[in-house]
Backbone as XML, in Angstrom:
<?xml version="1.0"?>
<chain id="A" units="angstrom">
  <residue number="1" name="MET">
    <atom name="N" x="8.186" y="29.990" z="18.101"/>
    <atom name="CA" x="7.906" y="28.565" z="17.969"/>
    <atom name="C" x="6.811" y="28.189" z="18.955"/>
  </residue>
  <residue number="2" name="ASN">
    <atom name="N" x="5.951" y="27.293" z="18.560"/>
    <atom name="CA" x="4.895" y="26.808" z="19.427"/>
    <atom name="C" x="5.500" y="26.152" z="20.657"/>
  </residue>
  <residue number="3" name="GLN">
    <atom name="N" x="4.957" y="26.450" z="21.822"/>
    <atom name="CA" x="5.520" y="25.915" z="23.061"/>
    <atom name="C" x="5.447" y="24.401" z="23.137"/>
  </residue>
  <residue number="4" name="LEU">
    <atom name="N" x="4.447" y="23.803" z="22.486"/>
    <atom name="CA" x="4.366" y="22.343" z="22.489"/>
    <atom name="C" x="5.565" y="21.736" z="21.782"/>
  </residue>
  <residue number="5" name="TYR">
    <atom name="N" x="5.984" y="22.360" z="20.673"/>
    <atom name="CA" x="7.138" y="21.857" z="19.946"/>
    <atom name="C" x="8.441" y="22.134" z="20.693"/>
  </residue>
  <residue number="6" name="ALA">
    <atom name="N" x="8.499" y="23.255" z="21.391"/>
    <atom name="CA" x="9.719" y="23.631" z="22.102"/>
    <atom name="C" x="9.894" y="22.843" z="23.391"/>
  </residue>
  <residue number="7" name="GLY">
    <atom name="N" x="8.838" y="22.176" z="23.830"/>
    <atom name="CA" x="8.939" y="21.379" z="25.043"/>
    <atom name="C" x="8.805" y="22.201" z="26.309"/>
  </residue>
  <residue number="8" name="THR">
    <atom name="N" x="8.377" y="23.462" z="26.191"/>
    <atom name="CA" x="8.263" y="24.311" z="27.376"/>
    <atom name="C" x="6.851" y="24.373" z="27.921"/>
  </residue>
  <residue number="9" name="GLY">
    <atom name="N" x="5.917" y="23.807" z="27.224"/>
    <atom name="CA" x="4.541" y="23.848" z="27.690"/>
    <atom name="C" x="3.905" y="22.482" z="27.611"/>
  </residue>
  <residue number="10" name="THR">
    <atom name="N" x="2.765" y="22.349" z="28.172"/>
    <atom name="CA" x="2.016" y="21.106" z="28.085"/>
    <atom name="C" x="0.672" y="21.420" z="27.478"/>
  </residue>
  <residue number="11" name="PRO">
    <atom name="N" x="-0.033" y="20.427" z="26.972"/>
    <atom name="CA" x="-1.348" y="20.683" z="26.385"/>
    <atom name="C" x="-2.327" y="21.312" z="27.363"/>
  </residue>
  <residue number="12" name="ALA">
    <atom name="N" x="-2.081" y="21.185" z="28.655"/>
    <atom name="CA" x="-2.984" y="21.768" z="29.651"/>
    <atom name="C" x="-2.982" y="23.292" z="29.589"/>
  </residue>
  <residue number="13" name="HIS">
    <atom name="N" x="-1.947" y="23.907" z="29.016"/>
    <atom name="CA" x="-1.856" y="25.360" z="28.935"/>
    <atom name="C" x="-2.648" y="25.942" z="27.770"/>
  </residue>
  <residue number="14" name="TYR">
    <atom name="N" x="-3.246" y="25.101" z="26.964"/>
    <atom name="CA" x="-3.932" y="25.540" z="25.760"/>
    <atom name="C" x="-5.369" y="25.052" z="25.764"/>
  </residue>
  <residue number="15" name="SER">
    <atom name="N" x="-6.193" y="25.741" z="24.988"/>
    <atom name="CA" x="-7.567" y="25.274" z="24.834"/>
    <atom name="C" x="-7.562" y="23.972" z="24.044"/>
  </residue>
  <residue number="16" name="ALA">
    <atom name="N" x="-8.668" y="23.256" z="24.045"/>
    <atom name="CA" x="-8.763" y="21.979" z="23.329"/>
    <atom name="C" x="-8.505" y="22.176" z="21.837"/>
  </residue>
  <residue number="17" name="HIS">
    <atom name="N" x="-9.026" y="23.251" z="21.262"/>
    <atom name="CA" x="-8.843" y="23.499" z="19.835"/>
    <atom name="C" x="-7.364" y="23.722" z="19.514"/>
  </residue>
  <residue number="18" name="GLU">
    <atom name="N" x="-6.673" y="24.524" z="20.331"/>
    <atom name="CA" x="-5.256" y="24.783" z="20.097"/>
    <atom name="C" x="-4.419" y="23.524" z="20.249"/>
  </residue>
  <residue number="19" name="ALA">
    <atom name="N" x="-4.745" y="22.691" z="21.223"/>
    <atom name="CA" x="-3.981" y="21.464" z="21.452"/>
    <atom name="C" x="-4.127" y="20.503" z="20.282"/>
  </residue>
  <residue number="20" name="VAL">
    <atom name="N" x="-5.310" y="20.453" z="19.691"/>
    <atom name="CA" x="-5.543" y="19.553" z="18.572"/>
    <atom name="C" x="-4.825" y="20.035" z="17.323"/>
  </residue>
  <residue number="21" name="THR">
    <atom name="N" x="-4.806" y="21.332" z="17.091"/>
    <atom name="CA" x="-4.190" y="21.851" z="15.876"/>
    <atom name="C" x="-2.698" y="22.107" z="16.026"/>
  </residue>
  <residue number="22" name="ALA">
    <atom name="N" x="-2.148" y="21.902" z="17.205"/>
    <atom name="CA" x="-0.740" y="22.235" z="17.431"/>
    <atom name="C" x="0.218" y="21.231" z="16.806"/>
  </residue>
  <residue number="23" name="ALA">
    <atom name="N" x="-0.187" y="19.981" z="16.617"/>
    <atom name="CA" x="0.742" y="18.973" z="16.120"/>
    <atom name="C" x="0.198" y="18.284" z="14.876"/>
  </residue>
  <residue number="24" name="PRO">
    <atom name="N" x="0.255" y="18.949" z="13.721"/>
    <atom name="CA" x="-0.254" y="18.324" z="12.493"/>
    <atom name="C" x="0.700" y="17.249" z="11.985"/>
  </residue>
  <residue number="25" name="ILE">
    <atom name="N" x="0.175" y="16.376" z="11.141"/>
    <atom name="CA" x="1.039" y="15.423" z="10.445"/>
    <atom name="C" x="1.755" y="16.212" z="9.365"/>
  </residue>
  <residue number="26" name="LEU">
    <atom name="N" x="3.063" y="16.211" z="9.428"/>
    <atom name="CA" x="3.824" y="17.084" z="8.547"/>
    <atom name="C" x="4.195" y="16.459" z="7.212"/>
  </residue>
  <residue number="27" name="TRP">
    <atom name="N" x="4.272" y="15.141" z="7.127"/>
    <atom name="CA" x="4.660" y="14.499" z="5.878"/>
    <atom name="C" x="4.229" y="13.052" z="5.887"/>
  </residue>
  <residue number="28" name="ARG">
    <atom name="N" x="4.219" y="12.482" z="4.705"/>
    <atom name="CA" x="3.949" y="11.058" z="4.525"/>
    <atom name="C" x="4.936" y="10.555" z="3.490"/>
  </residue>
  <residue number="29" name="ASP">
    <atom name="N" x="5.703" y="9.571" z="3.855"/>
    <atom name="CA" x="6.777" y="9.088" z="2.991"/>
    <atom name="C" x="6.187" y="8.254" z="1.855"/>
  </residue>
  <residue number="30" name="GLU">
    <atom name="N" x="6.205" y="8.782" z="0.633"/>
    <atom name="CA" x="5.651" y="8.103" z="-0.532"/>
    <atom name="C" x="6.758" y="7.595" z="-1.459"/>
  </residue>
  <residue number="31" name="ARG">
    <atom name="N" x="8.006" y="7.604" z="-1.003"/>
    <atom name="CA" x="9.086" y="7.115" z="-1.856"/>
    <atom name="C" x="8.917" y="5.617" z="-2.070"/>
  </residue>
  <residue number="32" name="PRO">
    <atom name="N" x="9.030" y="5.144" z="-3.310"/>
    <atom name="CA" x="8.862" y="3.709" z="-3.566"/>
    <atom name="C" x="9.824" y="2.841" z="-2.776"/>
  </residue>
  <residue number="33" name="ASP">
    <atom name="N" x="11.082" y="3.283" z="-2.586"/>
    <atom name="CA" x="12.034" y="2.458" z="-1.859"/>
    <atom name="C" x="11.670" y="2.328" z="-0.386"/>
  </residue>
  <residue number="34" name="ALA">
    <atom name="N" x="11.177" y="3.403" z="0.218"/>
    <atom name="CA" x="10.758" y="3.337" z="1.620"/>
    <atom name="C" x="9.512" y="2.468" z="1.766"/>
  </residue>
  <residue number="35" name="ALA">
    <atom name="N" x="8.565" y="2.625" z="0.854"/>
    <atom name="CA" x="7.346" y="1.814" z="0.892"/>
    <atom name="C" x="7.684" y="0.342" z="0.683"/>
  </residue>
  <residue number="36" name="PHE">
    <atom name="N" x="8.594" y="0.070" z="-0.242"/>
    <atom name="CA" x="9.005" y="-1.304" z="-0.502"/>
    <atom name="C" x="9.600" y="-1.928" z="0.748"/>
  </residue>
  <residue number="37" name="GLU">
    <atom name="N" x="10.445" y="-1.207" z="1.443"/>
    <atom name="CA" x="11.079" y="-1.735" z="2.653"/>
    <atom name="C" x="10.050" y="-2.056" z="3.732"/>
  </residue>
  <residue number="38" name="VAL">
    <atom name="N" x="9.060" y="-1.185" z="3.900"/>
    <atom name="CA" x="8.034" y="-1.417" z="4.914"/>
    <atom name="C" x="7.218" y="-2.664" z="4.578"/>
  </residue>
  <residue number="39" name="VAL">
    <atom name="N" x="6.806" y="-2.784" z="3.328"/>
    <atom name="CA" x="6.005" y="-3.934" z="2.900"/>
    <atom name="C" x="6.837" y="-5.213" z="2.979"/>
  </residue>
  <residue number="40" name="ARG">
    <atom name="N" x="8.063" y="-5.165" z="2.504"/>
    <atom name="CA" x="8.928" y="-6.342" z="2.526"/>
    <atom name="C" x="9.203" y="-6.809" z="3.951"/>
  </residue>
  <residue number="41" name="ARG">
    <atom name="N" x="9.492" y="-5.866" z="4.838"/>
    <atom name="CA" x="9.749" y="-6.212" z="6.232"/>
    <atom name="C" x="8.528" y="-6.854" z="6.881"/>
  </residue>
  <residue number="42" name="ALA">
    <atom name="N" x="7.346" y="-6.320" z="6.585"/>
    <atom name="CA" x="6.114" y="-6.882" z="7.143"/>
    <atom name="C" x="5.898" y="-8.306" z="6.646"/>
  </residue>
  <residue number="43" name="LEU">
    <atom name="N" x="6.113" y="-8.541" z="5.361"/>
    <atom name="CA" x="5.940" y="-9.882" z="4.802"/>
    <atom name="C" x="6.954" y="-10.859" z="5.380"/>
  </residue>
  <residue number="44" name="ARG">
    <atom name="N" x="8.193" y="-10.422" z="5.522"/>
    <atom name="CA" x="9.248" y="-11.292" z="6.057"/>
    <atom name="C" x="9.002" y="-11.666" z="7.516"/>
  </residue>
  <residue number="45" name="SER">
    <atom name="N" x="8.349" y="-10.781" z="8.259"/>
    <atom name="CA" x="8.086" y="-11.075" z="9.670"/>
    <atom name="C" x="6.738" y="-11.762" z="9.870"/>
  </residue>
  <residue number="46" name="GLY">
    <atom name="N" x="6.077" y="-12.154" z="8.776"/>
    <atom name="CA" x="4.826" y="-12.892" z="8.877"/>
    <atom name="C" x="3.596" y="-12.023" z="9.102"/>
  </residue>
  <residue number="47" name="GLU">
    <atom name="N" x="3.713" y="-10.735" z="8.861"/>
    <atom name="CA" x="2.595" y="-9.815" z="9.053"/>
    <atom name="C" x="2.067" y="-9.347" z="7.700"/>
  </residue>
  <residue number="48" name="ALA">
    <atom name="N" x="1.452" y="-10.276" z="6.994"/>
    <atom name="CA" x="0.961" y="-9.963" z="5.645"/>
    <atom name="C" x="-0.129" y="-8.892" z="5.682"/>
  </residue>
  <residue number="49" name="GLY">
    <atom name="N" x="-0.944" y="-8.885" z="6.717"/>
    <atom name="CA" x="-1.999" y="-7.875" z="6.834"/>
    <atom name="C" x="-1.424" y="-6.473" z="6.930"/>
  </residue>
  <residue number="50" name="THR">
    <atom name="N" x="-0.348" y="-6.321" z="7.670"/>
    <atom name="CA" x="0.320" y="-5.027" z="7.775"/>
    <atom name="C" x="0.904" y="-4.615" z="6.429"/>
  </residue>
  <residue number="51" name="GLY">
    <atom name="N" x="1.497" y="-5.570" z="5.728"/>
    <atom name="CA" x="2.038" y="-5.280" z="4.406"/>
    <atom name="C" x="0.956" y="-4.845" z="3.435"/>
  </residue>
  <residue number="52" name="ARG">
    <atom name="N" x="-0.188" y="-5.529" z="3.453"/>
    <atom name="CA" x="-1.303" y="-5.153" z="2.572"/>
    <atom name="C" x="-1.838" y="-3.781" z="2.931"/>
  </residue>
  <residue number="53" name="LEU">
    <atom name="N" x="-1.968" y="-3.510" z="4.221"/>
    <atom name="CA" x="-2.478" y="-2.205" z="4.654"/>
    <atom name="C" x="-1.561" y="-1.091" z="4.168"/>
  </residue>
  <residue number="54" name="ARG">
    <atom name="N" x="-0.272" y="-1.267" z="4.337"/>
    <atom name="CA" x="0.686" y="-0.247" z="3.901"/>
    <atom name="C" x="0.640" y="-0.084" z="2.380"/>
  </residue>
  <residue number="55" name="LEU">
    <atom name="N" x="0.543" y="-1.198" z="1.667"/>
    <atom name="CA" x="0.462" y="-1.140" z="0.212"/>
    <atom name="C" x="-0.768" y="-0.358" z="-0.234"/>
  </residue>
  <residue number="56" name="MET">
    <atom name="N" x="-1.909" y="-0.600" z="0.396"/>
    <atom name="CA" x="-3.144" y="0.054" z="-0.012"/>
    <atom name="C" x="-3.176" y="1.537" z="0.362"/>
  </residue>
  <residue number="57" name="GLN">
    <atom name="N" x="-2.311" y="1.966" z="1.263"/>
    <atom name="CA" x="-2.247" y="3.383" z="1.624"/>
    <atom name="C" x="-1.441" y="4.196" z="0.613"/>
  </residue>
  <residue number="58" name="LEU">
    <atom name="N" x="-0.748" y="3.525" z="-0.269"/>
    <atom name="CA" x="0.095" y="4.199" z="-1.259"/>
    <atom name="C" x="-0.714" y="4.583" z="-2.494"/>
  </residue>
  <residue number="59" name="THR">
    <atom name="N" x="-0.161" y="5.477" z="-3.284"/>
    <atom name="CA" x="-0.808" y="5.830" z="-4.551"/>
    <atom name="C" x="-0.639" y="4.674" z="-5.535"/>
  </residue>
  <residue number="60" name="GLY">
    <atom name="N" x="-1.443" y="4.670" z="-6.577"/>
    <atom name="CA" x="-1.462" y="3.561" z="-7.532"/>
    <atom name="C" x="-0.125" y="3.265" z="-8.180"/>
  </residue>
  <residue number="61" name="SER">
    <atom name="N" x="0.588" y="4.300" z="-8.599"/>
    <atom name="CA" x="1.866" y="4.060" z="-9.268"/>
    <atom name="C" x="2.907" y="3.505" z="-8.303"/>
  </residue>
  <residue number="62" name="VAL">
    <atom name="N" x="2.877" y="3.941" z="-7.053"/>
    <atom name="CA" x="3.822" y="3.434" z="-6.058"/>
    <atom name="C" x="3.465" y="1.993" z="-5.691"/>
  </residue>
  <residue number="63" name="GLN">
    <atom name="N" x="2.165" y="1.670" z="-5.656"/>
    <atom name="CA" x="1.743" y="0.287" z="-5.416"/>
    <atom name="C" x="2.357" y="-0.637" z="-6.467"/>
  </residue>
  <residue number="64" name="ALA">
    <atom name="N" x="2.268" y="-0.217" z="-7.726"/>
    <atom name="CA" x="2.814" y="-1.028" z="-8.814"/>
    <atom name="C" x="4.334" y="-1.151" z="-8.694"/>
  </residue>
  <residue number="65" name="ASP">
    <atom name="N" x="5.004" y="-0.069" z="-8.311"/>
    <atom name="CA" x="6.462" y="-0.127" z="-8.133"/>
    <atom name="C" x="6.842" y="-1.122" z="-7.043"/>
  </residue>
  <residue number="66" name="VAL">
    <atom name="N" x="6.097" y="-1.107" z="-5.948"/>
    <atom name="CA" x="6.379" y="-2.027" z="-4.843"/>
    <atom name="C" x="6.157" y="-3.468" z="-5.287"/>
  </residue>
  <residue number="67" name="MET">
    <atom name="N" x="5.044" y="-3.744" z="-5.961"/>
    <atom name="CA" x="4.755" y="-5.111" z="-6.415"/>
    <atom name="C" x="5.804" y="-5.582" z="-7.423"/>
  </residue>
  <residue number="68" name="ARG">
    <atom name="N" x="6.309" y="-4.676" z="-8.254"/>
    <atom name="CA" x="7.316" y="-5.032" z="-9.249"/>
    <atom name="C" x="8.633" y="-5.410" z="-8.580"/>
  </residue>
  <residue number="69" name="GLN">
    <atom name="N" x="8.965" y="-4.771" z="-7.466"/>
    <atom name="CA" x="10.234" y="-5.022" z="-6.787"/>
    <atom name="C" x="10.211" y="-6.272" z="-5.910"/>
  </residue>
  <residue number="70" name="LEU">
    <atom name="N" x="9.017" y="-6.692" z="-5.478"/>
    <atom name="CA" x="8.927" y="-7.850" z="-4.589"/>
    <atom name="C" x="9.248" y="-9.142" z="-5.335"/>
  </residue>
  <residue number="71" name="PRO">
    <atom name="N" x="9.852" y="-10.110" z="-4.643"/>
    <atom name="CA" x="10.006" y="-11.439" z="-5.256"/>
    <atom name="C" x="8.620" y="-12.023" z="-5.554"/>
  </residue>
  <residue number="72" name="LEU">
    <atom name="N" x="8.541" y="-12.906" z="-6.534"/>
    <atom name="CA" x="7.263" y="-13.444" z="-6.975"/>
    <atom name="C" x="6.467" y="-14.071" z="-5.828"/>
  </residue>
  <residue number="73" name="GLU">
    <atom name="N" x="7.117" y="-14.854" z="-4.978"/>
    <atom name="CA" x="6.366" y="-15.512" z="-3.896"/>
    <atom name="C" x="5.779" y="-14.499" z="-2.917"/>
  </residue>
  <residue number="74" name="ASP">
    <atom name="N" x="6.494" y="-13.400" z="-2.646"/>
    <atom name="CA" x="5.952" y="-12.369" z="-1.758"/>
    <atom name="C" x="4.827" y="-11.599" z="-2.435"/>
  </residue>
  <residue number="75" name="ALA">
    <atom name="N" x="5.014" y="-11.267" z="-3.711"/>
    <atom name="CA" x="3.969" y="-10.551" z="-4.448"/>
    <atom name="C" x="2.703" y="-11.395" z="-4.553"/>
  </residue>
  <residue number="76" name="ALA">
    <atom name="N" x="2.874" y="-12.700" z="-4.782"/>
    <atom name="CA" x="1.715" y="-13.591" z="-4.882"/>
    <atom name="C" x="1.014" y="-13.708" z="-3.535"/>
  </residue>
  <residue number="77" name="HIS">
    <atom name="N" x="1.775" y="-13.808" z="-2.454"/>
    <atom name="CA" x="1.190" y="-13.894" z="-1.115"/>
    <atom name="C" x="0.404" y="-12.624" z="-0.792"/>
  </residue>
  <residue number="78" name="LEU">
    <atom name="N" x="0.971" y="-11.487" z="-1.133"/>
    <atom name="CA" x="0.307" y="-10.208" z="-0.914"/>
    <atom name="C" x="-0.949" y="-10.107" z="-1.770"/>
  </residue>
  <residue number="79" name="ALA">
    <atom name="N" x="-0.867" y="-10.550" z="-3.022"/>
    <atom name="CA" x="-1.991" y="-10.450" z="-3.955"/>
    <atom name="C" x="-3.183" y="-11.299" z="-3.511"/>
  </residue>
  <residue number="80" name="ARG">
    <atom name="N" x="-2.928" y="-12.443" z="-2.886"/>
    <atom name="CA" x="-4.031" y="-13.312" z="-2.454"/>
    <atom name="C" x="-4.945" y="-12.637" z="-1.450"/>
  </residue>
  <residue number="81" name="GLY">
    <atom name="N" x="-4.414" y="-11.695" z="-0.679"/>
    <atom name="CA" x="-5.230" y="-11.026" z="0.331"/>
    <atom name="C" x="-5.875" y="-9.739" z="-0.135"/>
  </residue>
  <residue number="82" name="LEU">
    <atom name="N" x="-5.539" y="-9.266" z="-1.319"/>
    <atom name="CA" x="-6.136" y="-8.040" z="-1.845"/>
    <atom name="C" x="-7.492" y="-8.336" z="-2.475"/>
  </residue>
  <residue number="83" name="SER">
    <atom name="N" x="-8.329" y="-7.326" z="-2.532"/>
    <atom name="CA" x="-9.598" y="-7.503" z="-3.237"/>
    <atom name="C" x="-9.318" y="-7.656" z="-4.723"/>
  </residue>
  <residue number="84" name="ASN">
    <atom name="N" x="-10.243" y="-8.263" z="-5.443"/>
    <atom name="CA" x="-10.078" y="-8.444" z="-6.890"/>
    <atom name="C" x="-9.880" y="-7.106" z="-7.594"/>
  </residue>
  <residue number="85" name="TYR">
    <atom name="N" x="-10.667" y="-6.110" z="-7.200"/>
    <atom name="CA" x="-10.578" y="-4.803" z="-7.850"/>
    <atom name="C" x="-9.231" y="-4.134" z="-7.568"/>
  </residue>
  <residue number="86" name="ALA">
    <atom name="N" x="-8.782" y="-4.180" z="-6.314"/>
    <atom name="CA" x="-7.496" y="-3.565" z="-5.972"/>
    <atom name="C" x="-6.366" y="-4.237" z="-6.746"/>
  </residue>
  <residue number="87" name="LEU">
    <atom name="N" x="-6.407" y="-5.552" z="-6.808"/>
    <atom name="CA" x="-5.375" y="-6.279" z="-7.542"/>
    <atom name="C" x="-5.430" y="-5.958" z="-9.033"/>
  </residue>
  <residue number="88" name="ALA">
    <atom name="N" x="-6.633" y="-5.832" z="-9.591"/>
    <atom name="CA" x="-6.768" y="-5.499" z="-11.017"/>
    <atom name="C" x="-6.191" y="-4.118" z="-11.310"/>
  </residue>
  <residue number="89" name="THR">
    <atom name="N" x="-6.427" y="-3.141" z="-10.443"/>
    <atom name="CA" x="-5.886" y="-1.803" z="-10.693"/>
    <atom name="C" x="-4.364" y="-1.795" z="-10.595"/>
  </residue>
  <residue number="90" name="ILE">
    <atom name="N" x="-3.804" y="-2.608" z="-9.695"/>
    <atom name="CA" x="-2.343" y="-2.707" z="-9.611"/>
    <atom name="C" x="-1.796" y="-3.400" z="-10.860"/>
  </residue>
  <residue number="91" name="CYS">
    <atom name="N" x="-2.445" y="-4.481" z="-11.284"/>
    <atom name="CA" x="-1.983" y="-5.231" z="-12.466"/>
    <atom name="C" x="-2.030" y="-4.383" z="-13.727"/>
  </residue>
  <residue number="92" name="GLU">
    <atom name="N" x="-2.962" y="-3.446" z="-13.803"/>
    <atom name="CA" x="-3.027" y="-2.551" z="-14.965"/>
    <atom name="C" x="-1.759" y="-1.726" z="-15.111"/>
  </residue>
  <residue number="93" name="ARG">
    <atom name="N" x="-1.152" y="-1.400" z="-13.991"/>
    <atom name="CA" x="0.048" y="-0.564" z="-14.007"/>
    <atom name="C" x="1.341" y="-1.368" z="-14.126"/>
  </residue>
  <residue number="94" name="LEU">
    <atom name="N" x="1.239" y="-2.675" z="-13.996"/>
    <atom name="CA" x="2.418" y="-3.530" z="-14.091"/>
    <atom name="C" x="2.651" y="-3.959" z="-15.531"/>
  </residue>
  <residue number="95" name="PRO">
    <atom name="N" x="3.896" y="-4.193" z="-15.922"/>
    <atom name="CA" x="4.131" y="-4.786" z="-17.243"/>
    <atom name="C" x="3.572" y="-6.206" z="-17.260"/>
  </residue>
  <residue number="96" name="ALA">
    <atom name="N" x="3.162" y="-6.664" z="-18.414"/>
    <atom name="CA" x="2.556" y="-7.997" z="-18.533"/>
    <atom name="C" x="3.495" y="-9.085" z="-18.025"/>
  </residue>
  <residue number="97" name="SER">
    <atom name="N" x="4.793" y="-8.899" z="-18.210"/>
    <atom name="CA" x="5.753" y="-9.912" z="-17.760"/>
    <atom name="C" x="5.789" y="-10.041" z="-16.237"/>
  </residue>
  <residue number="98" name="THR">
    <atom name="N" x="5.362" y="-9.024" z="-15.525"/>
    <atom name="CA" x="5.298" y="-9.075" z="-14.061"/>
    <atom name="C" x="3.911" y="-9.507" z="-13.593"/>
  </residue>
  <residue number="99" name="ALA">
    <atom name="N" x="2.867" y="-9.004" z="-14.249"/>
    <atom name="CA" x="1.497" y="-9.291" z="-13.817"/>
    <atom name="C" x="1.104" y="-10.750" z="-14.064"/>
  </residue>
  <residue number="100" name="ARG">
    <atom name="N" x="1.513" y="-11.307" z="-15.205"/>
    <atom name="CA" x="1.122" y="-12.684" z="-15.548"/>
    <atom name="C" x="1.506" y="-13.714" z="-14.495"/>
  </residue>
  <residue number="101" name="PRO">
    <atom name="N" x="2.755" y="-13.739" z="-14.037"/>
    <atom name="CA" x="3.111" y="-14.739" z="-13.016"/>
    <atom name="C" x="2.350" y="-14.549" z="-11.695"/>
  </residue>
  <residue number="102" name="ILE">
    <atom name="N" x="2.087" y="-13.302" z="-11.343"/>
    <atom name="CA" x="1.309" y="-13.049" z="-10.117"/>
    <atom name="C" x="-0.091" y="-13.612" z="-10.283"/>
  </residue>
  <residue number="103" name="LEU">
    <atom name="N" x="-0.719" y="-13.341" z="-11.429"/>
    <atom name="CA" x="-2.076" y="-13.835" z="-11.667"/>
    <atom name="C" x="-2.105" y="-15.360" z="-11.739"/>
  </residue>
  <residue number="104" name="ARG">
    <atom name="N" x="-1.085" y="-15.959" z="-12.354"/>
    <atom name="CA" x="-1.039" y="-17.423" z="-12.444"/>
    <atom name="C" x="-0.922" y="-18.091" z="-11.081"/>
  </residue>
  <residue number="105" name="SER">
    <atom name="N" x="-0.335" y="-17.400" z="-10.129"/>
    <atom name="CA" x="-0.145" y="-17.982" z="-8.800"/>
    <atom name="C" x="-1.410" y="-17.937" z="-7.941"/>
  </residue>
  <residue number="106" name="LEU">
    <atom name="N" x="-2.440" y="-17.230" z="-8.401"/>
    <atom name="CA" x="-3.681" y="-17.097" z="-7.631"/>
    <atom name="C" x="-4.564" y="-18.325" z="-7.805"/>
  </residue>
  <residue number="107" name="PRO">
    <atom name="N" x="-5.453" y="-18.575" z="-6.831"/>
    <atom name="CA" x="-6.456" y="-19.626" z="-7.022"/>
    <atom name="C" x="-7.336" y="-19.288" z="-8.240"/>
  </residue>
  <residue number="108" name="ASP">
    <atom name="N" x="-7.886" y="-20.312" z="-8.876"/>
    <atom name="CA" x="-8.654" y="-20.115" z="-10.118"/>
    <atom name="C" x="-9.767" y="-19.086" z="-9.982"/>
  </residue>
  <residue number="109" name="PHE">
    <atom name="N" x="-10.549" y="-19.177" z="-8.902"/>
    <atom name="CA" x="-11.707" y="-18.274" z="-8.770"/>
    <atom name="C" x="-11.253" y="-16.820" z="-8.643"/>
  </residue>
  <residue number="110" name="LYS">
    <atom name="N" x="-10.165" y="-16.581" z="-7.950"/>
    <atom name="CA" x="-9.668" y="-15.212" z="-7.784"/>
    <atom name="C" x="-9.061" y="-14.700" z="-9.088"/>
  </residue>
  <residue number="111" name="ARG">
    <atom name="N" x="-8.282" y="-15.539" z="-9.748"/>
    <atom name="CA" x="-7.669" y="-15.145" z="-11.023"/>
    <atom name="C" x="-8.753" y="-14.795" z="-12.042"/>
  </residue>
  <residue number="112" name="GLN">
    <atom name="N" x="-9.809" y="-15.616" z="-12.121"/>
    <atom name="CA" x="-10.884" y="-15.342" z="-13.070"/>
    <atom name="C" x="-11.583" y="-14.019" z="-12.756"/>
  </residue>
  <residue number="113" name="GLY">
    <atom name="N" x="-11.763" y="-13.731" z="-11.471"/>
    <atom name="CA" x="-12.384" y="-12.462" z="-11.078"/>
    <atom name="C" x="-11.541" y="-11.267" z="-11.488"/>
  </residue>
  <residue number="114" name="VAL">
    <atom name="N" x="-10.247" y="-11.345" z="-11.241"/>
    <atom name="CA" x="-9.335" y="-10.248" z="-11.602"/>
    <atom name="C" x="-9.276" y="-10.098" z="-13.117"/>
  </residue>
  <residue number="115" name="GLU">
    <atom name="N" x="-9.183" y="-11.220" z="-13.845"/>
    <atom name="CA" x="-9.119" y="-11.154" z="-15.306"/>
    <atom name="C" x="-10.406" y="-10.575" z="-15.894"/>
  </residue>
  <residue number="116" name="MET">
    <atom name="N" x="-11.543" y="-10.871" z="-15.281"/>
    <atom name="CA" x="-12.802" y="-10.315" z="-15.755"/>
    <atom name="C" x="-12.822" y="-8.794" z="-15.564"/>
  </residue>
  <residue number="117" name="ILE">
    <atom name="N" x="-12.337" y="-8.326" z="-14.430"/>
    <atom name="CA" x="-12.273" y="-6.879" z="-14.182"/>
    <atom name="C" x="-11.321" y="-6.221" z="-15.178"/>
  </residue>
  <residue number="118" name="LEU">
    <atom name="N" x="-10.170" y="-6.833" z="-15.409"/>
    <atom name="CA" x="-9.201" y="-6.271" z="-16.358"/>
    <atom name="C" x="-9.786" y="-6.208" z="-17.765"/>
  </residue>
  <residue number="119" name="ALA">
    <atom name="N" x="-10.488" y="-7.282" z="-18.194"/>
    <atom name="CA" x="-11.082" y="-7.299" z="-19.528"/>
    <atom name="C" x="-12.161" y="-6.214" z="-19.641"/>
  </residue>
  <residue number="120" name="HIS">
    <atom name="N" x="-12.949" y="-6.055" z="-18.610"/>
    <atom name="CA" x="-14.003" y="-5.032" z="-18.635"/>
    <atom name="C" x="-13.387" y="-3.641" z="-18.710"/>
  </residue>
  <residue number="121" name="ARG">
    <atom name="N" x="-12.339" y="-3.402" z="-17.913"/>
    <atom name="CA" x="-11.715" y="-2.076" z="-17.901"/>
    <atom name="C" x="-11.013" y="-1.774" z="-19.240"/>
  </residue>
  <residue number="122" name="ARG">
    <atom name="N" x="-10.504" y="-2.791" z="-19.925"/>
    <atom name="CA" x="-9.897" y="-2.578" z="-21.246"/>
    <atom name="C" x="-10.938" y="-2.198" z="-22.273"/>
  </residue>
  <residue number="123" name="ASN">
    <atom name="N" x="-12.185" y="-2.663" z="-22.096"/>
    <atom name="CA" x="-13.251" y="-2.382" z="-23.061"/>
    <atom name="C" x="-13.950" y="-1.063" z="-22.817"/>
  </residue>
  <residue number="124" name="LEU">
    <atom name="N" x="-13.609" y="-0.370" z="-21.764"/>
    <atom name="CA" x="-14.274" y="0.917" z="-21.484"/>
    <atom name="C" x="-13.817" y="1.993" z="-22.414"/>
  </residue>
</chain>
């Protein structure tokens, strides 16, 4: 076992290259339920930026799962801070019954931008 992991050594005992490669990121939790909890907790504590950042780090299908599970007011709040393109790609993966209320809750200029992107992508 690597001494850094075993707790018997310090980075000073290794070259810079060895110290950097000794502790890789081993996993990233992509489960929809875990992602949903992180985003929901951030929104509930008033940290919408953190919730958006976490949402955007997820894959497209997991983003849609998270938006589908959120209450409408939280999903709408999150959607207002996303770019038009990011929101359009998420809405493409959502059922129309979920996407429509989110889009209706947006300001007119943002909703029109997202709808224009969606219409263009449908015509491709």
